[in-house]
N, C-alpha and C positions, 0 to 999 in steps of 0.2 A: 391585397394583400402584396406586399412586396416580397421578390424572391430575397434569400438571405444573401449579405454580402460576403464575397469571398474572403477569407480569412489570410491575412498578410502573413509571410514565413519569416520571422526573424532569421537574422545572422546564424545566431546559435543553432536555431533548428535545423536551417540548411546545412552547416557544417555536422552535425550529429547526424543527419541522415546520410550523409555520405562516409560516415565511422565504419571501417572494417572489423576494427580488431575490438572484443569486447573487454571490458574491464573487471579485474577481478569482483568486484562488488557485483556486477552484473552476473556472473558466473553462479557467487555463492547465492545468489537469491533465487535463480532459477533452480539448483540444486536444491536448497530449502525448500522450495514450492515442490517440487517432485517427490521428496521425503516426506513433508509432513502433511498431514490428512486435516487441512484447517476447518473445511467445514463441520467432521466429526468433534472436533475439538470446541471448536465455537458452540457447537449444540448441546454439549455435555457442560458447558460453562456458564452458558447465557442464563439458566434459573436462578442462579447465586449469584449474578451478576448486579451489583448495586445500580439503580437508576439515580439518574439527578433528583436531589430534593428542592431544587428551585433555588439554592443559594451557592455562590461562588461560580466558579468557573465550569462550564458546561464540560460533562464527561467526553474523553476519546471514545473512538470505536472500538468495541470489543476486540475484534479481529487486529486490528492496528495495534492495541496495546499488547495482546498476544505476541504478536510478530516481533515486536520490540523487545520483549521480555526474552524470547527465544534467541534473537541477534545478540543480547548481552551475555547470555550464558554460552553461546559459542563462542 
């Protein structure tokens, strides 16, 4: 078995790694993650979440949709 190839870092990734100032988006999402109990909310909503019937586009993840809804409301 071959050892895994090292992954080459892109210029954007290298620049982002050196970034010192956090953006407003990063700060907002971190605060939102601290305030909202995502696991508990998903646990409550999951039994009522419709699953894919096989037709059309596959559904997004429940937690992702919940987070998008919260961001829209805030």
